[in-house]
N, C-alpha and C positions, 0 to 999 in steps of 0.2 A: 505492500500500499504508501510506503515512501516514493514510489516515481508518480506515479495519481495521486500524494498527492502534495506533490511539487508543482503538477500540473494544470491541477487545480488551485490553488492556492491556499491551504489547509494546510493547519500542524497540525501536526501529528502528538495529541499527550502521553503525557508519559508516566503521567499520574491525574491527583484533585488539582482540580482548578482552585490557584489562589485568588481571592476577589479586593478589588484599588479596594486601599483602606477610605479610602473618601469619598468611594459611591458613596449611596444611602437609601437601603430594599425599601418596600413597603410598610413592612411589618414600622420600621423607627419611624419614617418620614411621618405615620399614623399616628404613633404616638406621642407624637411632638407636636403636631396641632388638635390633640383632644378633643374638645369637643364643639368646637370652634369652623362647623362651616364653612364659613366666610373666605378663609386663608383658601380656601381649596380653590376660589376662580381667577383666572392669570393676571386679572389687575390688581389685587390683593394685595400688592407688594406695594405698587407707585403712592407717590405726595397726591390726594386730589386738589389741596392749595396750589400745585405749583401745576397742575396743566390748566392751564389760558385760555388755547386753544378747543380745550372744549365745554367751554360756560360762552357766554352771551355776559359783557362787561357793564353789571348796572349803569354804572358810568357815561358810560355810552349811547346808554338808551334814551328817546325824546324824555326831560320832562316839563314837556308844553302842560298844562290841563285840558283835561281832555284826550291824549294822544294817544294814552297804554290803552294797548285794548285785547285778544290772544291772542296777538300774534306781536312779536316785541319786534319795536322798532327802533332805528338810528337815527329817524328826521324826514328828509323828505323823498330819498332815492331809496328806501328800504318801503316807504309809503309809494312810486311810481314802480318797482317793481311787480311789489303785491297787485297793486292794484292793476295794471296793464295784463300782466299773466293772463290770471283768474279772469278779467273782462275779455279777454283772446278766446281764451281755452270756452268759458258760456255761449261766443256765438260765434266761433267755430265749430261749436256738438250746434248749434238752435240749428245756426245753416245747412247743416249737416241732415238734420230731423227735414228742415223747410224743402232742400235737393230732393230726399228721401218721397217728400210727401209726393214736392210735384211733379217727380221722374215715375211716382210707378200712374199717377193720372196723369198723365201728358200719355205713355207708351199703352195702345190698346191693346185688350187684354191677349185677342187673338195671335199677335205678336211673337215671334221666336224668344225663345230663352237668351238666346245672345242681342237680340234686337231689342228686349226689354231690358234687360244687363247692362247692355252700356247706355243706352238711354237714365238709366236711374244716376249712373256715376256720371255721368256728364251735368246731368244737374246740382248734386249733391258736390260735383269740386267747382261747378258756377258759384251756387249759391254758400257753400261753409266759408272760404275763401275771403268771401265779399264782405256776407255776414262778419265774422273774426277782425277782420284788419279795420272795419270801420268800428267795430263798434271802442280794438283798442284803441285808435284815434280819439275817441272820442273817448276812452279814462287815461291815455298818458294826458289830454288838456283835461279836463277835471283834478286827474291830481296835482297836475304842475299849479292853475289856480285855490285849486283849497289850499294846500298847502302853503301857495304866497302872503293867501286871504291870514287865515290861523299864526304867520307869524306879523301880519298886520298887526291883526286885534292881539295877538298874544295869547290865546285860547282853541281849540275848537272842540264846534262843538255840530251840532246840525243847523243852525243859522248858514255856516261854511260849507258844508253838502249843497246845499239847498241850491244857496244862489250860488255855485263852483260848478253845482249841473247844469245852471242856468246860460250862465254865459259861456260851456261850453258844447252845450246842444243848439246854440245860438250862432257861434264863430265854424260850429264843423256844415251848419247847410246857412250860412251865410251866401253864398254866391250861388243862392237860389230864387233871391227876395225876402222879402221883408216875413210873410207869411209862414213858408217851409220856415223862418227863422225862428218867428214864435210856438210857433209847433214841436220843432224838434227839441225848442230850448223848454217849452215847457213840460213833453215827458221825460227827458236826463236830470233836469228837475223834479221830477216826482217819480224816479225810483232813485237817486240817491239821495230823497230826504224818506223814502219809504224802509232803504240803507242805515241813514243815520236811527230809524226807532227800533228797527231787529237787533242793529249792532249795541241801543242802549240797554237797550230792556233783555238783551242777552247773553256778551257777549261780556 
């Protein structure tokens, strides 16, 4: 077996294996930790006070009255990211559902499955990005105006949301004339006011 051991890289043992005294077996490890099961966690030995990258520094959060909510915010940039991102996704989803219903309605039931699928996909890809992009642009303008009004007044409240919603809706339809501006401003102001009420009641 010496020849085979030399080819396979195995060492021939001539006697009982001697353990390294620096190694620790399971029995001695379990006797050391005792009944403290928390020491079995991989991060149990880390000092939590030095792990700054895992926590959001409270001193960096926005301390303006009315700015604290369920999501931690460090100012207008965080609000812009949260607001624009979630509004874009909501608009994209709503536009996709709208396009799906429109595609199913416009395509004849007697059409082949591939034609129906093509019509539905065309409607979804037309309506989804359109509504998502429009909602995202309105949300960006709204968050910018809301933060600006809040810093000018020194507080964030429902009045800021309604005024910012009205102005952002009017800016969005400013090239269509006065009547579309008023309608769009009223719609966005209503949505912003509803969101402010929900946020105040539940968050």
